[in-house]
N, C-alpha and C positions, 0 to 999 in steps of 0.2 A: 504494500500500500504506500502511496506517495502522498506526502503532505508538504505544502509550500506556503511561504509568506513573502510579501513584497513590500518595498518601501520606496520612496521617491529617490533617495540618495544612496542608501546602503541597506542591506537586508536587516540589520539590527542597529539599534542605538544602544549605548551602554546601559546595562542593567544595574540598578542601584537600590538598596545595597546588596551585594552578592552574598550568597550563602557561604558559610565557612566550611572548608573541606576538613571536617572533623576527623575523618578516618585517617588522615595523615598526621594528626597531632600526636605529641608524645603521650604516653600513658599518664593518667591522673595520679597525683600523689595524695591518696586519700588519708585522712587522719587516722592514727592508730587508736585514738580514744573516741568513745561514743559521745555525741553531743545530745543534750537533753533540752528540748525546746517545746514546751507544751503550754506555756503561759501566754497571755495576750501581749505582754510587754517583752522586749528583747532582754536577755541577760546582760550583766555588766560588760562593757566594751572589751575589756581584756580577755575575759573568758570566751566571749562569743567569737572574736576574731581568731583566737588561738585555735579554736575548734573547727572553724569554717574555712578560713583563708587558704589552707593547703589544697582545697578542692578547686580553686579558681586560679587563673593566671595572675601573676603579680601585676599590681596596678588596677585590678578590677574595682569598679565603683563600689564603695561600701554599701550603698543602697541596694545594689543587685545582690550582694552576698546576704544582706539582712532579709530581703524579700524571699530568697530561695530557702533560707534556713527556717523562716516562719512557717512554711507549708510542708517541708520535708519531715512529716511527723514520725514516719517509721525509720528515719535516720539511715536510709540505704543509699543516699546520694543521687536518687532519681525522683522525679515528680511526674504524676500522671495528669490526665486532662482536668480532673476536678481540682487538684492541687494547683495546677497552672492557672486555672480560672480564678482561684482565690488569690494567687500571688499578683495577678494583673488587675484585680478589682480595686477600684478606688471609690471615693464618695461620689464621683461624677461619671464613672465609667464602669461598665461591666460587659465583658465579651460573652457572646453566646457559645455554647459548647461546640457547635459546628465550626465556628471560627477558631476556637481553641484547638480542636482536633486537626484542623487544617494546618495551623501553625506548627503543631507537633510533627505532623507528617513531613512538612517541608524542612524542619530544622533538626530533627532527630538524627543521631548517628546512624549511618547506614548499617552498621554492625549490630544495632540494637533492634531485636525483632519486635518487641512490644512498643506501643505508643507511649513512650516515656522519654524524658530528656534529662540530661545531667547538667552539671554546672556550666560547662563551656557552651553547650547548646543554648542554655537559658540566657547566658550573657549575650550571645549573638542575636537571639530573638529579641531580647530587651532593647539592644542597640538599634535593631531594625525598626521596631515599633516607635522608638523615639524619633527616628528620621521620618517615618511615614506620618507620625502625628504632626510634625512641623509642616509637612506638605499639606495635610488636611486643613490645618488652621490657615495656611497661606491662601488656599482657594475657597475657604468658607468666608467669603468677603463680607457677608452681612452678620457674621458671628451668630448664626442661628443654631449651630451645632449640626447642620446638615449641608450637603452639597447636592446640586442638581446634576443632570446628565452631562451638560456642557462642562461644568466644573470638574466632574469626574474625568471626562476625556482629557481636559487640560492638565489635571493633576497627574494622571498616568503618563501623559506625554512628557511632563517635566521629569518623571522618573525614568524615562527612556523607552516607553512603550507606546508606539503609534498604533492605536486600535482603530480598525475600520468601523465606520458607523454601524454597519450591519451586525458586526460582532458585539459592539457596545450595546446595541438594543437587546440582543440575546442575553448579555451579561446582566443587565439591569431588570430584565423581565421578571426575575425572581421576586423583586421587591414591589411589583405592581399589585396593589390590593384590590384593584377593580373599581375604585371609587371615582375614577375619571380625573383625579387630581394629578398634577405633575409629580413624577417620581423623584423623591429625594432620599439620600442615603445618610444615615448617621455614621459616626466613626467606626463602630463595629462592622457595619455593612461595607463601608469603604475598605476596611482591612480585608474583609472576606473577598470582595471583588478583586482588590489589588493582589492578594496572595494567589488567587486562582490564575490571574494573568502572569504574575511573576513565576509561579511554579511551573505552569505549562510552557512558558518561554524558556525557562532554564532546562526543563526536560527535553524540549525540542533541540536546544543548542547542543545537548549531549550527543544527539544523532546527526548534527550538522556542524562538525568541528571546524570546518573552513568558512563558516558563516556565508553560505551560498544562498540561503533562503529556501532550500529544498532538502528533503531527507527521505531516505528509503526506510520504510518500516514494515516489518512483518505484522501480521494480524495480531499475534499474541503480544508483540511489543506495543502496538497501538492501544490495545486494551489495558495493558499494564500502565501505560502513561496516563490514560484518561480516567479510568475507573476510580482511582483513589480520590479524585476531586469530586466525584459524584456521590460517594458513599461515606463522606465525612460526617453526615448527620448522626 
């Protein structure tokens, strides 16, 4: 099966931010002592950082370490979809489980069979969301907390994804509630749409290493590429 994409100047524009190739990273140096984190408030700074920091690369934002430690209740160094949802929830934002599972699928270590992520994957995911949040706020010009179809198109284009109008309409049709009003996406929905585009583009690039805009795919490869983005619910 052949799949192709075209652009006015070049097949691809830079993808940002790229996924980290975690399978090539050195082994994690997990702490030899167990950490105990069951209260709502973090433990004293010295104890907390002594127990968690070895799991992360040097220089990792302390807020990332703290957020991971708060939800890793079973102390195994990995978090699942519900724990990630809790880690990313704030007073003004909560991600749907579909978006959470999509994020885990895109960022998890390829050698990790289950839908769980470790410290380094969590760090990459956190940094990615911070960049995409800035883009969302840039194109949410009326500060409504939502963006319309045109703003979504422009936001994705600024991230390096030139989406044809026909594809964009299919992408946003999921959020049409049938009331006849203009479709608008909140931040969670923006991340879901963006990660579908990013994930499929990155997967396609794996089959098109020379960036020709075309790739040869066997049927089973095509299904393996597409189906994970359909069954994240």
